[in-house]
C-alpha positions in Angstrom: -56.6 43.2 18.0 -53.3 41.4 17.8 -51.3 40.8 20.7 -47.7 39.4 20.7 -45.2 37.8 23.3 -41.8 36.6 22.9 -40.7 34.1 25.8 -38.1 31.3 26.3 -38.9 27.6 26.7 -36.2 26.1 29.5 -33.6 24.0 27.8 -34.7 20.4 27.2 -32.5 17.6 26.1 -32.7 16.0 22.7 -36.2 14.5 22.1 -39.8 15.3 21.7 -41.1 17.3 24.7 -44.9 18.0 25.7 -44.8 21.9 26.4 -48.6 22.7 26.3 -48.5 23.8 29.9 -45.3 25.8 29.7 -46.6 27.7 26.6 -49.9 28.2 28.1 -48.2 30.0 31.1 -46.6 32.7 28.9 -49.7 33.6 26.7 -51.2 36.8 27.2 -54.5 36.5 29.4 -57.2 36.5 28.8 -57.4 34.7 25.5 -59.9 36.1 23.0 -63.5 34.1 23.0 -62.6 33.3 19.3 -59.3 33.8 17.3 -56.2 32.2 16.6 -52.9 31.4 18.4 -49.6 31.3 16.2 -46.5 30.0 17.8 -43.1 30.4 15.9 -39.8 29.4 17.3 -37.2 31.4 16.4 -34.3 28.6 15.8 -33.3 26.1 13.0 -32.4 23.0 14.8 -35.9 22.4 16.9 -39.7 22.6 15.7 -43.2 22.7 17.1 -45.5 19.9 16.5 -49.0 18.9 17.6 -49.4 15.2 18.9 -50.7 12.8 21.4 -50.6 14.0 24.9 -51.3 11.1 27.1 -48.8 8.4 26.2 -45.2 9.3 26.6 -44.2 6.4 24.4 -45.5 8.4 21.3 -42.7 11.1 22.0 -39.8 8.4 22.3 -41.2 6.8 19.0 -41.3 10.0 17.1 -37.8 10.6 18.2 -36.4 7.4 16.9 -38.3 7.6 13.9 -36.6 10.9 13.0 -33.4 9.9 14.0 -33.6 6.6 12.0 -35.0 8.9 9.0 -32.3 11.3 9.3 -29.0 10.1 10.5 -25.8 11.8 11.7 -22.3 11.5 10.3 -23.5 11.2 6.6 -20.6 11.1 4.4 -22.5 13.7 1.9 -22.9 16.3 4.6 -20.7 19.5 4.1 -22.4 21.6 6.9 -20.4 19.6 9.7 -18.6 22.6 11.6 -21.2 22.8 14.6 -21.2 19.2 15.5 -22.6 15.8 14.0 -26.1 16.6 15.4 -26.3 20.1 13.7 -27.1 19.3 10.1 -29.7 16.4 10.6 -31.3 19.1 13.3 -31.7 21.5 10.4 -33.3 18.7 8.2 -35.6 17.5 10.7 -36.7 21.2 11.4 -37.7 21.8 7.7 -39.6 18.5 7.9 -41.5 19.5 11.0 -41.8 23.0 10.7 -41.1 26.1 12.9 -44.7 27.4 13.6 -48.1 26.3 14.4 -51.4 27.7 14.4 -54.1 26.7 16.6 -57.7 28.0 16.8 -58.9 29.5 20.0 -62.6 28.9 21.3 -64.5 30.1 24.0 -61.0 31.6 25.6 -59.3 28.4 25.1 -57.0 26.7 22.8 -59.0 24.4 20.6 -56.8 21.3 21.0 -58.6 18.1 21.2 -58.6 15.8 24.4 -55.6 13.7 23.2 -53.6 16.8 21.4 -50.7 18.7 23.0 -48.0 21.1 22.0 -44.5 19.5 21.3 -41.3 21.0 21.2 -39.1 18.6 19.2 -35.5 19.4 20.4 -33.1 17.9 17.6 -29.5 19.0 19.2 -28.1 17.1 22.2 -27.7 20.4 23.8 -30.0 23.0 22.2 -30.3 25.3 25.2 -33.3 27.7 25.8 -35.6 28.0 22.7 -37.4 31.4 22.1 -41.0 31.5 21.2 -42.9 34.1 19.5 -46.8 33.8 20.2 -49.1 35.8 18.4 -52.9 35.9 19.3 -55.4 37.3 16.8 -58.9 38.1 17.8 
């Protein structure tokens, strides 16, 4: 059986945000005993990632690393009509990715103790982000 739902994550400032609980609150219940969850963000200037959920410094450092790797206002950018943060946001999205697949075991997401789901917002003002969640049983 396949179940699918679409929902919005609240608007977040630029940076990496732990959204595991927010996502869990939107998933169809109950989750199957064994299966897969695919999460897909329907935007090109943010991304989903799995990383450490305990120390918020990890999220700060990831944001800083990405801002150093892919800078704003580079002279070679041609896609500049939507602001200085837009083209770098597209490039960061391509590096991180727009989807995640997480195993479901015993009716729960099979994330390890220190793993959480991140929304990586690469725009200064990205707005609400639409997520498609597909549960495969």
